[in-house]
SEFIZA-3560 file (N, C-alpha, C; in Angstrom, 3 decimals):
REM SEFIZA-3560
<numar><xx>0.968</xx><yy>-0.992</yy><zz>-0.208</zz><atom>N</atom></numar>
<numar><xx>0.000</xx><yy>-0.092</yy><zz>0.166</zz><atom>CA</atom></numar>
<numar><xx>1.232</xx><yy>0.975</yy><zz>-0.281</zz><atom>C</atom></numar>
<numar><xx>0.170</xx><yy>2.526</yy><zz>-0.472</zz><atom>N</atom></numar>
<numar><xx>0.793</xx><yy>3.607</yy><zz>-0.365</zz><atom>CA</atom></numar>
<numar><xx>1.128</xx><yy>4.496</yy><zz>0.710</zz><atom>C</atom></numar>
<numar><xx>1.825</xx><yy>4.904</yy><zz>1.218</zz><atom>N</atom></numar>
<numar><xx>2.881</xx><yy>5.643</yy><zz>2.121</zz><atom>CA</atom></numar>
<numar><xx>1.427</xx><yy>6.469</yy><zz>2.707</zz><atom>C</atom></numar>
<numar><xx>1.294</xx><yy>7.414</yy><zz>1.851</zz><atom>N</atom></numar>
<numar><xx>0.043</xx><yy>8.401</yy><zz>2.048</zz><atom>CA</atom></numar>
<numar><xx>-1.214</xx><yy>7.824</yy><zz>2.197</zz><atom>C</atom></numar>
<numar><xx>-1.318</xx><yy>6.804</yy><zz>1.714</zz><atom>N</atom></numar>
<numar><xx>-3.154</xx><yy>6.273</yy><zz>1.113</zz><atom>CA</atom></numar>
<numar><xx>-3.772</xx><yy>5.743</yy><zz>2.551</zz><atom>C</atom></numar>
<numar><xx>-4.863</xx><yy>6.412</yy><zz>2.270</zz><atom>N</atom></numar>
<numar><xx>-5.306</xx><yy>6.262</yy><zz>3.328</zz><atom>CA</atom></numar>
<numar><xx>-6.788</xx><yy>4.777</yy><zz>3.227</zz><atom>C</atom></numar>
<numar><xx>-6.743</xx><yy>4.005</yy><zz>4.713</zz><atom>N</atom></numar>
<numar><xx>-7.600</xx><yy>3.208</yy><zz>5.150</zz><atom>CA</atom></numar>
<numar><xx>-8.880</xx><yy>3.452</yy><zz>4.994</zz><atom>C</atom></numar>
<numar><xx>-9.671</xx><yy>1.782</yy><zz>4.167</zz><atom>N</atom></numar>
<numar><xx>-10.805</xx><yy>2.251</yy><zz>4.823</zz><atom>CA</atom></numar>
<numar><xx>-11.215</xx><yy>1.591</yy><zz>6.285</zz><atom>C</atom></numar>
<numar><xx>-10.698</xx><yy>0.492</yy><zz>6.125</zz><atom>N</atom></numar>
<numar><xx>-10.396</xx><yy>-0.670</yy><zz>7.192</zz><atom>CA</atom></numar>
<numar><xx>-9.067</xx><yy>-0.336</yy><zz>8.332</zz><atom>C</atom></numar>
<numar><xx>-9.248</xx><yy>-0.613</yy><zz>9.553</zz><atom>N</atom></numar>
<numar><xx>-8.196</xx><yy>-0.530</yy><zz>10.455</zz><atom>CA</atom></numar>
<numar><xx>-8.711</xx><yy>-1.869</yy><zz>11.383</zz><atom>C</atom></numar>
<numar><xx>-8.097</xx><yy>-2.816</yy><zz>11.041</zz><atom>N</atom></numar>
<numar><xx>-8.655</xx><yy>-3.693</yy><zz>11.955</zz><atom>CA</atom></numar>
<numar><xx>-6.917</xx><yy>-4.187</yy><zz>12.985</zz><atom>C</atom></numar>
<numar><xx>-7.366</xx><yy>-4.410</yy><zz>13.768</zz><atom>N</atom></numar>
<numar><xx>-6.294</xx><yy>-5.685</yy><zz>14.886</zz><atom>CA</atom></numar>
<numar><xx>-6.023</xx><yy>-6.988</yy><zz>13.886</zz><atom>C</atom></numar>
<numar><xx>-3.991</xx><yy>-7.138</yy><zz>14.565</zz><atom>N</atom></numar>
<numar><xx>-4.032</xx><yy>-8.709</yy><zz>13.745</zz><atom>CA</atom></numar>
<numar><xx>-5.112</xx><yy>-9.479</yy><zz>13.861</zz><atom>C</atom></numar>
<numar><xx>-5.202</xx><yy>-9.518</yy><zz>15.745</zz><atom>N</atom></numar>
<numar><xx>-6.220</xx><yy>-10.664</yy><zz>16.041</zz><atom>CA</atom></numar>
<numar><xx>-7.199</xx><yy>-10.626</yy><zz>15.294</zz><atom>C</atom></numar>
<numar><xx>-7.777</xx><yy>-9.534</yy><zz>14.549</zz><atom>N</atom></numar>
<numar><xx>-9.352</xx><yy>-9.629</yy><zz>13.989</zz><atom>CA</atom></numar>
<numar><xx>-9.016</xx><yy>-10.355</yy><zz>12.829</zz><atom>C</atom></numar>
<numar><xx>-7.607</xx><yy>-10.138</yy><zz>11.928</zz><atom>N</atom></numar>
<numar><xx>-7.884</xx><yy>-10.902</yy><zz>10.458</zz><atom>CA</atom></numar>
<numar><xx>-7.352</xx><yy>-12.712</yy><zz>10.754</zz><atom>C</atom></numar>
<numar><xx>-6.402</xx><yy>-12.828</yy><zz>12.034</zz><atom>N</atom></numar>
<numar><xx>-6.527</xx><yy>-14.109</yy><zz>12.448</zz><atom>CA</atom></numar>
<numar><xx>-7.966</xx><yy>-14.935</yy><zz>12.620</zz><atom>C</atom></numar>
<numar><xx>-8.372</xx><yy>-14.126</yy><zz>13.230</zz><atom>N</atom></numar>
<numar><xx>-10.023</xx><yy>-14.581</yy><zz>13.714</zz><atom>CA</atom></numar>
<numar><xx>-11.112</xx><yy>-15.297</yy><zz>12.667</zz><atom>C</atom></numar>
<numar><xx>-10.942</xx><yy>-13.904</yy><zz>11.266</zz><atom>N</atom></numar>
<numar><xx>-11.487</xx><yy>-13.693</yy><zz>9.987</zz><atom>CA</atom></numar>
<numar><xx>-11.489</xx><yy>-14.933</yy><zz>9.109</zz><atom>C</atom></numar>
<numar><xx>-9.579</xx><yy>-15.110</yy><zz>9.001</zz><atom>N</atom></numar>
<numar><xx>-9.154</xx><yy>-16.123</yy><zz>8.464</zz><atom>CA</atom></numar>
<numar><xx>-9.418</xx><yy>-17.616</yy><zz>8.957</zz><atom>C</atom></numar>
<numar><xx>-9.518</xx><yy>-17.550</yy><zz>10.010</zz><atom>N</atom></numar>
<numar><xx>-9.605</xx><yy>-19.109</yy><zz>11.284</zz><atom>CA</atom></numar>
<numar><xx>-11.789</xx><yy>-19.741</yy><zz>11.012</zz><atom>C</atom></numar>
<numar><xx>-11.588</xx><yy>-18.139</yy><zz>10.841</zz><atom>N</atom></numar>
<numar><xx>-13.351</xx><yy>-18.764</yy><zz>10.890</zz><atom>CA</atom></numar>
<numar><xx>-13.635</xx><yy>-18.911</yy><zz>9.281</zz><atom>C</atom></numar>
<numar><xx>-12.739</xx><yy>-18.443</yy><zz>8.494</zz><atom>N</atom></numar>
<numar><xx>-13.254</xx><yy>-18.919</yy><zz>7.027</zz><atom>CA</atom></numar>
<numar><xx>-12.999</xx><yy>-20.328</yy><zz>6.550</zz><atom>C</atom></numar>
<numar><xx>-11.793</xx><yy>-20.915</yy><zz>7.073</zz><atom>N</atom></numar>
<numar><xx>-11.118</xx><yy>-22.210</yy><zz>7.182</zz><atom>CA</atom></numar>
<numar><xx>-12.280</xx><yy>-22.898</yy><zz>7.450</zz><atom>C</atom></numar>
<numar><xx>-12.318</xx><yy>-22.673</yy><zz>9.208</zz><atom>N</atom></numar>
<numar><xx>-13.391</xx><yy>-23.867</yy><zz>9.634</zz><atom>CA</atom></numar>
<numar><xx>-14.664</xx><yy>-24.102</yy><zz>8.969</zz><atom>C</atom></numar>
<numar><xx>-15.149</xx><yy>-22.913</yy><zz>8.377</zz><atom>N</atom></numar>
<numar><xx>-16.822</xx><yy>-22.404</yy><zz>7.938</zz><atom>CA</atom></numar>
<numar><xx>-16.817</xx><yy>-23.187</yy><zz>6.558</zz><atom>C</atom></numar>
<numar><xx>-15.452</xx><yy>-23.046</yy><zz>5.988</zz><atom>N</atom></numar>
<numar><xx>-15.637</xx><yy>-24.047</yy><zz>4.295</zz><atom>CA</atom></numar>
<numar><xx>-15.279</xx><yy>-25.240</yy><zz>4.585</zz><atom>C</atom></numar>
<numar><xx>-14.438</xx><yy>-25.931</yy><zz>5.232</zz><atom>N</atom></numar>
<numar><xx>-14.226</xx><yy>-26.742</yy><zz>5.941</zz><atom>CA</atom></numar>
<numar><xx>-15.285</xx><yy>-27.373</yy><zz>6.374</zz><atom>C</atom></numar>
<numar><xx>-15.869</xx><yy>-27.134</yy><zz>7.245</zz><atom>N</atom></numar>
<numar><xx>-17.251</xx><yy>-28.022</yy><zz>8.085</zz><atom>CA</atom></numar>
<numar><xx>-18.074</xx><yy>-27.996</yy><zz>6.948</zz><atom>C</atom></numar>
<numar><xx>-18.217</xx><yy>-26.846</yy><zz>6.362</zz><atom>N</atom></numar>
<numar><xx>-19.422</xx><yy>-26.721</yy><zz>5.191</zz><atom>CA</atom></numar>
<numar><xx>-19.256</xx><yy>-27.961</yy><zz>3.792</zz><atom>C</atom></numar>
<numar><xx>-18.309</xx><yy>-27.847</yy><zz>3.693</zz><atom>N</atom></numar>
<numar><xx>-17.656</xx><yy>-28.574</yy><zz>2.459</zz><atom>CA</atom></numar>
<numar><xx>-17.997</xx><yy>-30.170</yy><zz>2.887</zz><atom>C</atom></numar>
<numar><xx>-17.537</xx><yy>-30.599</yy><zz>4.809</zz><atom>N</atom></numar>
<numar><xx>-17.430</xx><yy>-31.576</yy><zz>4.976</zz><atom>CA</atom></numar>
<numar><xx>-18.983</xx><yy>-32.149</yy><zz>4.558</zz><atom>C</atom></numar>
<numar><xx>-20.339</xx><yy>-31.374</yy><zz>5.381</zz><atom>N</atom></numar>
<numar><xx>-20.902</xx><yy>-31.879</yy><zz>5.593</zz><atom>CA</atom></numar>
<numar><xx>-21.707</xx><yy>-32.067</yy><zz>4.105</zz><atom>C</atom></numar>
<numar><xx>-21.453</xx><yy>-31.208</yy><zz>3.234</zz><atom>N</atom></numar>
<numar><xx>-22.236</xx><yy>-31.227</yy><zz>2.212</zz><atom>CA</atom></numar>
<numar><xx>-21.752</xx><yy>-32.532</yy><zz>1.610</zz><atom>C</atom></numar>
<numar><xx>-20.411</xx><yy>-32.744</yy><zz>1.349</zz><atom>N</atom></numar>
<numar><xx>-20.307</xx><yy>-34.048</yy><zz>0.987</zz><atom>CA</atom></numar>
<numar><xx>-20.934</xx><yy>-34.964</yy><zz>1.961</zz><atom>C</atom></numar>
<numar><xx>-20.899</xx><yy>-35.485</yy><zz>2.703</zz><atom>N</atom></numar>
<numar><xx>-22.014</xx><yy>-36.444</yy><zz>3.722</zz><atom>CA</atom></numar>
<numar><xx>-22.602</xx><yy>-36.357</yy><zz>3.657</zz><atom>C</atom></numar>
<numar><xx>-23.865</xx><yy>-35.025</yy><zz>3.014</zz><atom>N</atom></numar>
<numar><xx>-25.235</xx><yy>-35.193</yy><zz>3.159</zz><atom>CA</atom></numar>
<numar><xx>-25.659</xx><yy>-36.132</yy><zz>1.050</zz><atom>C</atom></numar>
<numar><xx>-24.069</xx><yy>-35.767</yy><zz>0.485</zz><atom>N</atom></numar>
<numar><xx>-24.248</xx><yy>-35.924</yy><zz>-0.911</zz><atom>CA</atom></numar>
<numar><xx>-24.223</xx><yy>-37.648</yy><zz>-0.854</zz><atom>C</atom></numar>
<numar><xx>-23.487</xx><yy>-38.278</yy><zz>-0.202</zz><atom>N</atom></numar>
<numar><xx>-23.786</xx><yy>-39.710</yy><zz>-0.095</zz><atom>CA</atom></numar>
<numar><xx>-24.926</xx><yy>-40.096</yy><zz>0.848</zz><atom>C</atom></numar>
<numar><xx>-25.253</xx><yy>-39.937</yy><zz>1.687</zz><atom>N</atom></numar>
<numar><xx>-26.815</xx><yy>-39.282</yy><zz>2.176</zz><atom>CA</atom></numar>
<numar><xx>-28.087</xx><yy>-39.301</yy><zz>1.434</zz><atom>C</atom></numar>
<numar><xx>-28.388</xx><yy>-38.430</yy><zz>0.990</zz><atom>N</atom></numar>
<numar><xx>-29.814</xx><yy>-38.563</yy><zz>0.277</zz><atom>CA</atom></numar>
<numar><xx>-29.550</xx><yy>-38.347</yy><zz>-1.428</zz><atom>C</atom></numar>
<numar><xx>-28.037</xx><yy>-38.395</yy><zz>-1.925</zz><atom>N</atom></numar>
<numar><xx>-28.365</xx><yy>-37.836</yy><zz>-3.500</zz><atom>CA</atom></numar>
<numar><xx>-27.917</xx><yy>-37.005</yy><zz>-3.579</zz><atom>C</atom></numar>
<numar><xx>-27.233</xx><yy>-36.461</yy><zz>-4.994</zz><atom>N</atom></numar>
<numar><xx>-26.780</xx><yy>-35.301</yy><zz>-5.425</zz><atom>CA</atom></numar>
<numar><xx>-27.964</xx><yy>-34.113</yy><zz>-5.556</zz><atom>C</atom></numar>
<numar><xx>-29.224</xx><yy>-34.562</yy><zz>-6.390</zz><atom>N</atom></numar>
<numar><xx>-30.724</xx><yy>-33.706</yy><zz>-6.430</zz><atom>CA</atom></numar>
<numar><xx>-30.703</xx><yy>-33.233</yy><zz>-5.313</zz><atom>C</atom></numar>
<numar><xx>-30.856</xx><yy>-34.379</yy><zz>-3.907</zz><atom>N</atom></numar>
<numar><xx>-31.879</xx><yy>-33.507</yy><zz>-2.616</zz><atom>CA</atom></numar>
<numar><xx>-30.728</xx><yy>-32.438</yy><zz>-2.112</zz><atom>C</atom></numar>
<numar><xx>-29.251</xx><yy>-32.776</yy><zz>-2.331</zz><atom>N</atom></numar>
<numar><xx>-28.254</xx><yy>-32.213</yy><zz>-1.446</zz><atom>CA</atom></numar>
<numar><xx>-27.850</xx><yy>-30.893</yy><zz>-2.177</zz><atom>C</atom></numar>
<numar><xx>-28.090</xx><yy>-30.503</yy><zz>-4.018</zz><atom>N</atom></numar>
<numar><xx>-27.765</xx><yy>-29.263</yy><zz>-4.165</zz><atom>CA</atom></numar>
<numar><xx>-28.832</xx><yy>-28.336</yy><zz>-3.833</zz><atom>C</atom></numar>
<numar><xx>-30.588</xx><yy>-29.414</yy><zz>-4.027</zz><atom>N</atom></numar>
<numar><xx>-31.695</xx><yy>-28.305</yy><zz>-3.658</zz><atom>CA</atom></numar>
<numar><xx>-31.309</xx><yy>-27.750</yy><zz>-2.733</zz><atom>C</atom></numar>
<numar><xx>-31.082</xx><yy>-28.350</yy><zz>-1.328</zz><atom>N</atom></numar>
<numar><xx>-31.105</xx><yy>-27.882</yy><zz>0.101</zz><atom>CA</atom></numar>
<numar><xx>-30.075</xx><yy>-26.453</yy><zz>-0.008</zz><atom>C</atom></numar>
<numar><xx>-29.229</xx><yy>-26.913</yy><zz>-0.722</zz><atom>N</atom></numar>
<numar><xx>-28.234</xx><yy>-26.002</yy><zz>-0.672</zz><atom>CA</atom></numar>
<numar><xx>-28.570</xx><yy>-24.490</yy><zz>-1.022</zz><atom>C</atom></numar>
<numar><xx>-29.562</xx><yy>-24.953</yy><zz>-2.366</zz><atom>N</atom></numar>
<numar><xx>-29.876</xx><yy>-23.669</yy><zz>-2.694</zz><atom>CA</atom></numar>
<numar><xx>-30.721</xx><yy>-22.820</yy><zz>-2.188</zz><atom>C</atom></numar>
<numar><xx>-31.030</xx><yy>-23.401</yy><zz>-1.010</zz><atom>N</atom></numar>
<numar><xx>-31.798</xx><yy>-22.384</yy><zz>-0.257</zz><atom>CA</atom></numar>
<numar><xx>-30.978</xx><yy>-21.764</yy><zz>0.353</zz><atom>C</atom></numar>
<numar><xx>-29.743</xx><yy>-21.095</yy><zz>0.826</zz><atom>N</atom></numar>
<numar><xx>-28.826</xx><yy>-20.417</yy><zz>1.305</zz><atom>CA</atom></numar>
<numar><xx>-29.617</xx><yy>-19.261</yy><zz>1.127</zz><atom>C</atom></numar>
<numar><xx>-30.006</xx><yy>-18.857</yy><zz>0.051</zz><atom>N</atom></numar>
<numar><xx>-30.541</xx><yy>-17.178</yy><zz>-0.332</zz><atom>CA</atom></numar>
<numar><xx>-31.705</xx><yy>-16.391</yy><zz>0.151</zz><atom>C</atom></numar>
<numar><xx>-32.503</xx><yy>-17.996</yy><zz>0.386</zz><atom>N</atom></numar>
<numar><xx>-33.901</xx><yy>-17.735</yy><zz>0.888</zz><atom>CA</atom></numar>
<numar><xx>-33.211</xx><yy>-17.388</yy><zz>2.356</zz><atom>C</atom></numar>
<numar><xx>-32.165</xx><yy>-18.114</yy><zz>3.573</zz><atom>N</atom></numar>
<numar><xx>-32.118</xx><yy>-17.894</yy><zz>4.245</zz><atom>CA</atom></numar>
<numar><xx>-31.525</xx><yy>-16.555</yy><zz>5.352</zz><atom>C</atom></numar>
<numar><xx>-30.403</xx><yy>-16.228</yy><zz>4.376</zz><atom>N</atom></numar>
<numar><xx>-29.628</xx><yy>-15.238</yy><zz>4.394</zz><atom>CA</atom></numar>
<numar><xx>-30.737</xx><yy>-14.048</yy><zz>3.867</zz><atom>C</atom></numar>
<numar><xx>-31.872</xx><yy>-13.960</yy><zz>3.194</zz><atom>N</atom></numar>
<numar><xx>-32.947</xx><yy>-12.959</yy><zz>3.319</zz><atom>CA</atom></numar>
<numar><xx>-33.290</xx><yy>-12.720</yy><zz>4.315</zz><atom>C</atom></numar>
<numar><xx>-33.583</xx><yy>-13.763</yy><zz>5.051</zz><atom>N</atom></numar>
<numar><xx>-34.500</xx><yy>-13.986</yy><zz>6.395</zz><atom>CA</atom></numar>
<numar><xx>-33.733</xx><yy>-13.494</yy><zz>7.338</zz><atom>C</atom></numar>
<numar><xx>-32.379</xx><yy>-13.785</yy><zz>7.254</zz><atom>N</atom></numar>
<numar><xx>-31.326</xx><yy>-13.467</yy><zz>8.345</zz><atom>CA</atom></numar>
<numar><xx>-31.437</xx><yy>-11.809</yy><zz>8.210</zz><atom>C</atom></numar>
<numar><xx>-31.282</xx><yy>-11.307</yy><zz>7.202</zz><atom>N</atom></numar>
<numar><xx>-31.330</xx><yy>-9.881</yy><zz>6.704</zz><atom>CA</atom></numar>
<numar><xx>-32.176</xx><yy>-8.758</yy><zz>7.634</zz><atom>C</atom></numar>
<numar><xx>-33.536</xx><yy>-9.547</yy><zz>6.948</zz><atom>N</atom></numar>
<numar><xx>-34.660</xx><yy>-9.123</yy><zz>7.257</zz><atom>CA</atom></numar>
<numar><xx>-34.774</xx><yy>-9.047</yy><zz>9.145</zz><atom>C</atom></numar>
<numar><xx>-34.355</xx><yy>-9.685</yy><zz>9.798</zz><atom>N</atom></numar>
<numar><xx>-34.465</xx><yy>-9.454</yy><zz>11.017</zz><atom>CA</atom></numar>
<numar><xx>-33.518</xx><yy>-9.032</yy><zz>11.622</zz><atom>C</atom></numar>
<numar><xx>-32.018</xx><yy>-9.215</yy><zz>11.244</zz><atom>N</atom></numar>
<numar><xx>-30.970</xx><yy>-7.967</yy><zz>12.505</zz><atom>CA</atom></numar>
<numar><xx>-30.532</xx><yy>-7.323</yy><zz>11.357</zz><atom>C</atom></numar>
<numar><xx>-30.628</xx><yy>-7.295</yy><zz>10.521</zz><atom>N</atom></numar>
<numar><xx>-30.660</xx><yy>-5.644</yy><zz>9.621</zz><atom>CA</atom></numar>
<numar><xx>-31.589</xx><yy>-4.843</yy><zz>9.323</zz><atom>C</atom></numar>
<numar><xx>-32.473</xx><yy>-5.205</yy><zz>9.411</zz><atom>N</atom></numar>
<numar><xx>-33.641</xx><yy>-4.385</yy><zz>9.250</zz><atom>CA</atom></numar>
<numar><xx>-33.932</xx><yy>-4.225</yy><zz>7.883</zz><atom>C</atom></numar>
<numar><xx>-33.597</xx><yy>-4.903</yy><zz>6.713</zz><atom>N</atom></numar>
<numar><xx>-33.820</xx><yy>-4.763</yy><zz>5.458</zz><atom>CA</atom></numar>
<numar><xx>-35.033</xx><yy>-4.529</yy><zz>4.879</zz><atom>C</atom></numar>
<numar><xx>-35.470</xx><yy>-4.334</yy><zz>4.075</zz><atom>N</atom></numar>
<numar><xx>-36.725</xx><yy>-3.629</yy><zz>3.475</zz><atom>CA</atom></numar>
<numar><xx>-37.379</xx><yy>-5.166</yy><zz>3.033</zz><atom>C</atom></numar>
<numar><xx>-38.395</xx><yy>-5.316</yy><zz>2.234</zz><atom>N</atom></numar>
<numar><xx>-38.943</xx><yy>-6.559</yy><zz>2.157</zz><atom>CA</atom></numar>
<numar><xx>-39.581</xx><yy>-5.563</yy><zz>0.717</zz><atom>C</atom></numar>
<numar><xx>-38.869</xx><yy>-6.161</yy><zz>-0.369</zz><atom>N</atom></numar>
<numar><xx>-39.312</xx><yy>-5.467</yy><zz>-1.684</zz><atom>CA</atom></numar>
<numar><xx>-39.536</xx><yy>-6.961</yy><zz>-2.584</zz><atom>C</atom></numar>
<numar><xx>-40.497</xx><yy>-6.540</yy><zz>-3.944</zz><atom>N</atom></numar>
<numar><xx>-41.044</xx><yy>-7.619</yy><zz>-4.505</zz><atom>CA</atom></numar>
<numar><xx>-40.287</xx><yy>-8.119</yy><zz>-5.000</zz><atom>C</atom></numar>
<numar><xx>-38.835</xx><yy>-7.413</yy><zz>-5.476</zz><atom>N</atom></numar>
<numar><xx>-37.495</xx><yy>-8.338</yy><zz>-6.168</zz><atom>CA</atom></numar>
<numar><xx>-37.695</xx><yy>-9.837</yy><zz>-5.326</zz><atom>C</atom></numar>
<numar><xx>-37.683</xx><yy>-9.262</yy><zz>-4.225</zz><atom>N</atom></numar>
<numar><xx>-37.129</xx><yy>-9.918</yy><zz>-3.000</zz><atom>CA</atom></numar>
<numar><xx>-37.830</xx><yy>-11.327</yy><zz>-3.267</zz><atom>C</atom></numar>
<numar><xx>-39.100</xx><yy>-11.175</yy><zz>-2.980</zz><atom>N</atom></numar>
<numar><xx>-40.487</xx><yy>-12.023</yy><zz>-3.022</zz><atom>CA</atom></numar>
<numar><xx>-40.524</xx><yy>-12.565</yy><zz>-3.294</zz><atom>C</atom></numar>
<numar><xx>-40.478</xx><yy>-12.461</yy><zz>-5.168</zz><atom>N</atom></numar>
<numar><xx>-40.109</xx><yy>-13.090</yy><zz>-6.081</zz><atom>CA</atom></numar>
<numar><xx>-39.227</xx><yy>-14.074</yy><zz>-6.251</zz><atom>C</atom></numar>
<numar><xx>-38.296</xx><yy>-13.915</yy><zz>-5.990</zz><atom>N</atom></numar>
<numar><xx>-36.857</xx><yy>-14.364</yy><zz>-6.075</zz><atom>CA</atom></numar>
<numar><xx>-36.928</xx><yy>-15.461</yy><zz>-5.096</zz><atom>C</atom></numar>
<numar><xx>-37.887</xx><yy>-15.442</yy><zz>-4.026</zz><atom>N</atom></numar>
<numar><xx>-37.682</xx><yy>-16.473</yy><zz>-2.480</zz><atom>CA</atom></numar>
<numar><xx>-38.811</xx><yy>-17.069</yy><zz>-2.801</zz><atom>C</atom></numar>
<numar><xx>-39.919</xx><yy>-16.696</yy><zz>-4.037</zz><atom>N</atom></numar>
<numar><xx>-40.573</xx><yy>-17.601</yy><zz>-4.123</zz><atom>CA</atom></numar>
<numar><xx>-40.534</xx><yy>-18.534</yy><zz>-4.980</zz><atom>C</atom></numar>
<numar><xx>-39.609</xx><yy>-18.059</yy><zz>-6.236</zz><atom>N</atom></numar>
<numar><xx>-39.549</xx><yy>-18.837</yy><zz>-7.382</zz><atom>CA</atom></numar>
<numar><xx>-38.251</xx><yy>-20.210</yy><zz>-7.126</zz><atom>C</atom></numar>
<numar><xx>-36.803</xx><yy>-19.934</yy><zz>-5.744</zz><atom>N</atom></numar>
<numar><xx>-36.337</xx><yy>-20.681</yy><zz>-5.218</zz><atom>CA</atom></numar>
<numar><xx>-37.356</xx><yy>-21.717</yy><zz>-4.816</zz><atom>C</atom></numar>
<numar><xx>-37.755</xx><yy>-21.175</yy><zz>-3.597</zz><atom>N</atom></numar>
<numar><xx>-38.728</xx><yy>-22.141</yy><zz>-2.955</zz><atom>CA</atom></numar>
<numar><xx>-39.182</xx><yy>-23.165</yy><zz>-3.724</zz><atom>C</atom></numar>
<numar><xx>-39.939</xx><yy>-22.231</yy><zz>-5.419</zz><atom>N</atom></numar>
<numar><xx>-41.251</xx><yy>-23.456</yy><zz>-5.724</zz><atom>CA</atom></numar>
<numar><xx>-39.914</xx><yy>-24.308</yy><zz>-6.485</zz><atom>C</atom></numar>
<numar><xx>-38.430</xx><yy>-23.908</yy><zz>-7.196</zz><atom>N</atom></numar>
<numar><xx>-37.713</xx><yy>-24.642</yy><zz>-7.319</zz><atom>CA</atom></numar>
<numar><xx>-37.025</xx><yy>-25.859</yy><zz>-6.607</zz><atom>C</atom></numar>
<numar><xx>-36.761</xx><yy>-25.357</yy><zz>-5.631</zz><atom>N</atom></numar>
<numar><xx>-36.196</xx><yy>-26.371</yy><zz>-4.638</zz><atom>CA</atom></numar>
<numar><xx>-37.743</xx><yy>-27.546</yy><zz>-4.278</zz><atom>C</atom></numar>
<numar><xx>-38.931</xx><yy>-27.365</yy><zz>-4.455</zz><atom>N</atom></numar>
<numar><xx>-40.159</xx><yy>-27.736</yy><zz>-4.139</zz><atom>CA</atom></numar>
<numar><xx>-40.258</xx><yy>-29.040</yy><zz>-5.200</zz><atom>C</atom></numar>
<numar><xx>-39.579</xx><yy>-28.651</yy><zz>-6.409</zz><atom>N</atom></numar>
<numar><xx>-39.962</xx><yy>-29.436</yy><zz>-7.696</zz><atom>CA</atom></numar>
<numar><xx>-38.919</xx><yy>-30.154</yy><zz>-7.290</zz><atom>C</atom></numar>
<numar><xx>-37.262</xx><yy>-30.123</yy><zz>-7.265</zz><atom>N</atom></numar>
<numar><xx>-36.785</xx><yy>-30.950</yy><zz>-6.986</zz><atom>CA</atom></numar>
<numar><xx>-36.872</xx><yy>-31.827</yy><zz>-6.324</zz><atom>C</atom></numar>
<numar><xx>-37.054</xx><yy>-31.600</yy><zz>-5.409</zz><atom>N</atom></numar>
<numar><xx>-37.145</xx><yy>-32.788</yy><zz>-3.747</zz><atom>CA</atom></numar>
<numar><xx>-38.756</xx><yy>-33.516</yy><zz>-3.937</zz><atom>C</atom></numar>
//
């Protein structure tokens, strides 16, 4: 980085370490359990259930971040749920 450049984020070294560990652990457990689900319920169902992630993320954002509900979100959520329902 340039000597005179300003940074937007200023984190302590510990924050970067925790962020890295969180990513490693999250990806490790996520991948492991996804591959276990592939063997237990099959690829079509496991992938269909993995597709629900945007819906869950939207619900969490609505509750915790006070995001606004709009037509695009409702249509996308409905389409996702309908697609998963068809697959399962």
